[in-house]
C-alpha positions as CSV (number, residue, x, y, z in Angstrom):
1,M,16.7,5.4,-17.2
2,F,15.2,2.0,-16.3
3,R,15.2,1.1,-12.6
4,P,15.5,-2.6,-11.8
5,K,12.6,-4.0,-9.7
6,K,13.4,-6.0,-6.6
7,S,9.9,-7.5,-6.7
8,L,10.8,-9.3,-10.0
9,G,14.3,-10.3,-8.9
10,Q,15.9,-8.2,-11.7
11,N,19.7,-8.5,-11.9
12,F,20.8,-8.0,-15.5
13,L,23.9,-9.7,-17.0
14,I,26.1,-6.9,-18.3
15,D,29.4,-8.8,-18.8
16,K,29.9,-9.3,-22.6
17,N,32.5,-12.0,-22.1
18,I,30.0,-14.1,-20.0
19,V,27.3,-13.5,-22.7
20,K,29.8,-14.9,-25.3
21,K,30.6,-17.8,-23.1
22,I,27.0,-18.7,-22.6
23,L,26.3,-18.6,-26.4
24,S,29.4,-20.7,-27.1
25,I,28.0,-23.7,-25.0
26,V,26.0,-25.0,-27.9
27,D,25.9,-24.3,-31.6
28,L,22.7,-22.3,-32.1
29,K,22.8,-22.2,-35.9
30,K,19.3,-23.0,-37.3
31,K,18.0,-23.6,-33.8
32,N,14.7,-22.3,-32.3
33,I,15.4,-20.3,-29.1
34,I,13.2,-19.6,-26.1
35,E,14.6,-17.0,-23.7
36,I,13.1,-16.7,-20.3
37,G,13.5,-13.3,-18.8
38,P,15.5,-11.4,-21.4
39,G,15.5,-8.2,-19.3
40,T,17.3,-5.4,-21.1
41,G,18.1,-7.7,-24.0
42,N,21.9,-8.1,-23.6
43,L,21.7,-11.8,-24.4
44,T,18.8,-11.5,-26.8
45,N,20.6,-9.0,-29.0
46,E,23.7,-11.3,-29.3
47,I,21.4,-14.3,-30.2
48,L,19.8,-12.3,-32.9
49,K,23.2,-11.8,-34.6
50,L,23.5,-15.5,-35.1
51,D,22.0,-17.6,-37.8
52,I,19.0,-18.9,-35.8
53,N,15.5,-19.9,-37.0
54,S,13.5,-18.0,-34.4
55,I,13.6,-16.7,-30.9
56,I,10.7,-16.3,-28.4
57,A,11.4,-14.0,-25.5
58,I,9.1,-14.1,-22.4
59,E,9.4,-11.1,-20.2
60,K,7.1,-10.3,-17.2
61,D,8.1,-6.6,-17.0
62,K,5.9,-4.7,-19.5
63,K,8.2,-1.8,-20.0
64,L,11.2,-4.1,-20.8
65,S,9.1,-6.3,-23.1
66,E,7.9,-3.3,-25.1
67,E,11.4,-1.9,-25.3
68,L,12.8,-5.2,-26.6
69,E,10.1,-5.4,-29.2
70,K,10.5,-1.8,-30.3
71,N,14.3,-2.2,-30.6
72,N,13.9,-5.2,-32.9
73,I,10.7,-4.2,-34.7
74,L,12.2,-5.1,-38.1
75,N,13.5,-8.5,-37.1
76,N,10.9,-11.1,-37.9
77,K,12.8,-13.8,-36.1
78,L,11.9,-12.4,-32.7
79,K,8.5,-12.8,-31.0
80,T,8.0,-11.3,-27.5
81,Y,5.5,-12.2,-24.9
82,N,4.8,-9.9,-21.9
83,E,3.8,-12.8,-19.6
84,D,4.5,-14.4,-16.2
85,I,6.6,-17.5,-17.1
86,L,5.0,-19.5,-14.3
87,K,1.5,-19.0,-15.9
88,F,2.6,-19.1,-19.5
89,D,1.8,-22.2,-21.6
90,L,5.5,-22.8,-22.5
91,E,5.2,-26.3,-23.7
92,D,2.8,-25.2,-26.4
93,K,5.4,-22.7,-27.8
94,V,8.3,-25.2,-27.9
95,K,9.2,-26.3,-31.5
96,E,11.4,-29.1,-32.6
97,N,15.1,-28.4,-32.1
98,T,14.6,-25.8,-29.4
99,V,17.2,-24.5,-26.9
100,I,15.8,-22.8,-23.8
101,I,18.0,-20.1,-22.3
102,G,17.4,-18.1,-19.2
103,N,18.9,-15.8,-16.6
104,L,16.3,-16.9,-14.1
105,P,15.0,-14.6,-11.3
106,Y,16.5,-16.1,-8.0
107,N,13.1,-16.1,-6.2
108,I,11.4,-18.4,-8.8
109,S,14.2,-20.3,-10.4
110,S,13.4,-23.7,-8.8
111,Q,9.7,-23.3,-9.9
112,I,10.7,-22.6,-13.5
113,L,13.0,-25.6,-13.5
114,V,10.2,-27.9,-12.2
115,K,7.8,-26.4,-14.8
116,L,10.3,-27.5,-17.5
117,I,10.5,-31.0,-16.0
118,K,6.7,-31.3,-15.9
119,F,6.2,-31.2,-19.6
120,K,3.4,-33.6,-20.6
121,I,5.1,-35.0,-23.6
122,W,8.5,-36.7,-22.8
123,P,11.1,-36.5,-24.2
124,P,10.2,-32.9,-24.9
125,K,10.9,-31.0,-28.1
126,Y,13.6,-28.9,-26.4
127,K,17.1,-30.3,-26.8
128,K,19.0,-28.3,-24.2
129,L,18.4,-26.0,-21.3
130,I,21.0,-23.3,-20.5
131,L,19.8,-21.8,-17.2
132,M,21.3,-19.5,-14.6
133,F,20.7,-20.0,-10.9
134,Q,21.8,-18.6,-7.6
135,K,25.0,-20.7,-6.9
136,E,23.6,-22.2,-3.8
137,V,20.5,-23.5,-5.7
138,A,22.6,-24.8,-8.5
139,E,24.7,-26.8,-5.9
140,K,21.4,-28.4,-4.7
141,I,20.4,-29.3,-8.2
142,I,23.6,-31.2,-9.1
143,A,24.5,-32.5,-5.6
144,N,25.7,-36.0,-5.0
145,Y,23.7,-38.1,-2.5
146,K,25.1,-38.1,1.0
147,S,26.2,-34.5,0.6
148,T,24.6,-31.7,2.6
149,A,23.1,-30.1,-0.6
150,F,21.4,-33.3,-1.7
151,G,17.6,-33.1,-1.4
152,R,14.3,-32.9,-3.2
153,L,15.4,-30.6,-6.0
154,T,18.3,-33.0,-6.8
155,I,16.0,-36.0,-7.0
156,V,13.2,-34.4,-9.0
157,T,15.6,-32.8,-11.5
158,N,17.7,-35.9,-12.0
159,W,14.6,-37.9,-12.9
160,R,14.2,-36.3,-16.2
161,L,17.3,-34.1,-16.9
162,K,21.0,-34.8,-17.1
163,A,23.3,-31.9,-16.2
164,T,26.1,-31.8,-18.8
165,D,28.0,-28.7,-17.9
166,H,28.2,-25.9,-15.4
167,F,30.3,-22.8,-14.6
168,N,30.1,-20.1,-12.0
169,I,29.6,-16.4,-12.6
170,S,30.7,-13.6,-10.3
171,R,28.1,-11.2,-8.8
172,N,30.2,-8.4,-10.3
173,C,28.9,-9.4,-13.8
174,F,25.4,-8.1,-13.0
175,F,23.6,-4.8,-12.5
176,P,22.5,-4.3,-9.9
177,K,25.1,-6.4,-8.2
178,P,23.4,-9.3,-6.3
179,K,24.6,-10.5,-2.9
180,V,25.5,-13.9,-4.2
181,D,27.3,-15.5,-7.2
182,S,25.5,-17.4,-9.9
183,T,26.0,-20.6,-11.8
184,I,25.1,-21.6,-15.3
185,L,23.7,-25.2,-15.6
186,V,23.3,-27.0,-18.9
187,F,20.8,-29.9,-19.1
188,E,19.7,-32.4,-21.7
189,P,16.4,-34.4,-21.4
190,K,16.8,-38.0,-20.4
191,K,15.0,-41.0,-21.9
192,I,13.4,-42.6,-18.9
193,D,12.4,-46.1,-20.1
194,K,13.6,-47.8,-16.9
195,I,11.7,-45.6,-14.5
196,K,7.9,-46.0,-14.6
197,I,6.6,-43.1,-12.6
198,N,3.2,-42.1,-13.8
199,K,2.9,-38.7,-12.1
200,I,5.7,-36.4,-11.1
201,E,3.4,-35.2,-8.3
202,N,3.9,-38.6,-6.6
203,L,7.7,-38.2,-6.8
204,E,7.3,-34.7,-5.3
205,Y,5.1,-36.2,-2.5
206,I,7.5,-39.0,-1.7
207,T,10.5,-36.7,-1.5
208,Q,8.5,-34.2,0.6
209,I,7.5,-36.8,3.2
210,F,11.1,-38.1,3.5
211,F,12.9,-34.7,3.5
212,S,10.5,-33.1,5.9
213,N,11.7,-35.8,8.3
214,K,15.3,-35.8,7.1
215,R,16.8,-36.4,10.6
216,K,14.6,-39.4,11.2
217,M,15.6,-42.9,10.2
218,I,13.8,-44.1,7.0
219,N,12.1,-47.0,8.9
220,K,10.0,-44.5,10.8
221,V,9.0,-42.5,7.7
222,L,8.1,-45.7,5.8
223,K,6.0,-47.1,8.7
224,K,4.1,-43.9,8.9
225,N,3.3,-43.6,5.2
226,F,3.3,-47.1,3.7
227,K,1.1,-50.0,4.8
228,N,3.6,-52.6,3.6
229,S,6.8,-50.9,4.9
230,E,8.4,-54.2,5.9
231,Q,8.0,-55.6,2.4
232,I,9.4,-52.4,0.8
233,L,12.5,-52.6,3.1
234,K,13.1,-56.1,2.0
235,K,12.4,-55.6,-1.7
236,L,14.7,-52.6,-2.0
237,K,17.2,-54.0,0.6
238,L,17.2,-50.8,2.6
239,D,19.1,-50.3,5.8
240,T,16.5,-49.2,8.4
241,T,19.1,-47.0,10.2
242,K,19.7,-44.8,7.1
243,R,18.3,-41.3,6.8
244,P,16.7,-39.7,3.7
245,S,20.0,-38.1,2.5
246,D,21.6,-41.6,2.5
247,L,19.3,-42.9,-0.2
248,T,20.2,-42.6,-3.9
249,C,17.9,-40.8,-6.5
250,E,17.2,-44.3,-8.0
251,T,15.9,-45.5,-4.6
252,Y,13.4,-42.6,-4.5
253,Y,12.2,-43.4,-8.0
254,K,11.6,-47.1,-6.9
255,L,9.8,-45.9,-3.8
256,T,7.5,-43.7,-6.0
257,E,6.8,-46.6,-8.3
258,L,5.8,-48.8,-5.3
259,Y,3.7,-46.0,-3.9
260,E,1.8,-45.7,-7.2
261,Q,1.3,-49.4,-7.4
262,N,0.0,-49.4,-3.8
263,K,-2.5,-46.7,-4.6
264,T,-3.9,-48.6,-7.6
265,S,-4.0,-52.0,-6.0
């Protein structure tokens, strides 16, 4: 009998109705699928019943990866990789018309999401992301500005991805049962013609300096990190008494653009 490993954040989805609900989100016919963390293969096996082109399954646990491959040895549509998703060259494996699905380990879910946002070629070849997060993390990703959940993860995600759907999943649908509920988020890549940010690392830096001082008024953060803070305040028509959570995502993108222009001038 397989024992789930806490170190890998293993909580396997066992509710067949939820599996069906996930697979009904988008028509997978003739699509290429990438599944992150297939685990015991409950979702993978249902995907393989569909008329798909191919499926790549990336599983860090060697025993689970081998078991999945052994159980589907005659199915040439499945390719398994026993790899750490954070070190795996995922962009290289994405084909046209790909849907990426994943019941993400709670402890690295944000890192996986950022990895998908950081693809070098944009728009990417994937068409949709169907990803499961801890409910609290999902709330941060899709938060509205001025809400308590709004923060760095909201801003960075919203730069390149549009959330198109979401629904919650009870902790009772998993084995072993986690202490928290989960949320499925569905994303589509955005075309980002209007936003000219050269490096996502600069957006990460800007959000980091503001939200590490989230109780301070933005005037103080700007003065400390921008030489031309007065000009920026005027250009963006910012209220100096506002705090980081009072600014919209778009304002952070404009701040990043100005930061990059400052660095090169």
